[in-house]
N, C-alpha and C positions, 0 to 999 in steps of 0.2 A: 555955903555949901553949894557945890555945882549941881546942875540938873541931873547928871549921870549918877552922882553919889546919892542924891535924894531918891532917885528911882531905885537904886540898890537898897537903900535904907527901907523904903516902903515895902519892897518885895521881901526883904529879910524879916521885917517886923511882922508881916502877914504870915510868913512861914512858921514862925514860932508857935502861935496858938493853933495853927492848923496841923502841926506835926502831931499833936496829942489828940486829934479828933477821930482816930480809928478808921482811917480809909484803907486799911489793909497794907500799909507800907511795912515791908519786912515780913509779910505773911507768907502763906503757902503758895504764893505765885499764881500761876495761870488757873489752877483748879478753883481757887477761891474767887478770882475775878469772874470766871465762867459761871460759877454757881450764882453769884450775885447778879450777873447779866441775865441768866435764865429767870431768876425771880423777878427782876425788874420788867422783863418782857411780859411775863405772865400777869403781873400787876397792871402794866400799861394796857394790855389787851382787855382786861376785865374792867378797868376803871375809866379808860379813855376810848369811847366808841369811835370807830373809824380808823384806828391805828393798824388793824390787821390789813385793811385795804391798802393803806400806805405801804406797809411792809411788803405786801404782795407785788406792788408796782415798782418798788425801789430796786435800784441796782445794788445797793448795800445800805447797811445802817450801822451807825456808831452808837452804842448803848453805854451811857455813863450811869451806872446804877446808884452811885452814892457820891454826891458832890457836897462838900462841907464848905460853907461860907461864913466868915466871921469878920466883924469890923468894929472898931472903936476909933473913929477918925480915919485911920488907915485900915484897909480891909483887904481881904483876898479870899480866894476859893481854890480848892484842890479836889480832884477825884481821879479815879482810874476806871477804865472800861475796855470794851472790846469792839472791834470792827467785825461785823458779820456779813458774809456774802453767801446767798443761798442757804442760810441757816447755819453756816459753819464759821467759826472764829478763824480769821486770817491774820490779824495783828492785834496788839494791845496798845492802848494810848493813855496818856495822862492829859488832864485839862487843868489849866492854871490861869488865874486872873488876879490882878491887883487893882485897888481903887483907893481914892482919897476923897474925903468930903464929909458931909453931915451924915454920919451913920453910926449905929450902935446896935449890937445884937449878933445873933448867930442863927443859921438855918441849915437844913439839909434838904436836898431834893435830888431827883433823877431827871435825866433828859436823854432824848434820842435824836440824832440827826439822821434824817432819811435822805440819801443821795438818790435823786430821782432820774439822773442821767449817767451814762457811763463816763462822759467827759468830766462831770463834777466829781465822781468817785475817783477817776484817774488823777485828777488834779490834786485831790486831797492826799492820795497815797504817794504821789510822786515827790512832794516837797518834804523838806526836813521838819517843817512845822507849819501849821495852818491856823489862821485866826478867823474867828467869826466876823463877818462883815455885812455889807448891805445886800449881798446876794443870798442871804438866808431869810426865808419867810417863816414867821412864827405861826403855827397852827394852834388855835386856842379853842377850848370847848365853848360853844355858844349856849344860849339859854335853853335850847332844846336838848342839851346834853350830848350833842354830836360835834365832831370837828367840822369846821367850815371847809369841806373839801369839795371841789368841783373839777371839771376837766382843765380849767385854767390853773388851779393849784397844782395839779399833777404835772404840769409843764415847768414849774419852778425847779431850779437845779438842786436846791437843798431846802428841806423843810425841817424845822426844829419843833419838838414837842417837849414841854417841861411839865413834870407831874410829880406827885408824891411829896409836895412841899410840907415841911414841918419846921417850926422855929419862930423866932421873934423878929425877923426882918421881913417886911412886906414885899412880896414879889420876888421874882428871880429873872435875871436877864443874862443872856450869853454873850452880849456885846463885849468885845475885848478879850474873850476867852481864847487862849492859845492851846492847840492840841499838838502833842508830840508823841511819836512812836516810842514805846518803852519795851524793855525786856522784863517780864514779870519775875 
């Protein structure tokens, strides 16, 4: 089997179980995504201290309110969300990733990408698809219950916050996640 056909097999195999995970595919479109995004933002602000400050300083934020990840050898994740600038939705996006390795289980989580510079936001919006790479800094809650945010953190181009995890896979990472603009 060639590498290209293996990759297609992996992504197809991951899509089958994820299609039944209730991510709003075929739903009421933009109203449903916006309602989920509003709920995710409220939850994030109440459960992850410091995120309101991030949102205030960000040029925009991509909120993915429900990402479902499942794996049994081959794995993948899928979710849909909205890009908000100054509190208003400007575009809708999907997030998808595939993986292979020692894994079994399923989980759901939410995440928000904070675009801290206009350049980072423009680069994200300009391309047909954008993948999480080394330029994303992960903000995690420290032992004191606050995000590790300082003036250096606010200078990072993109900051990711993962929250609301539930399921049987330990941890959630956004490495290799590809974001694409969608029509709800």
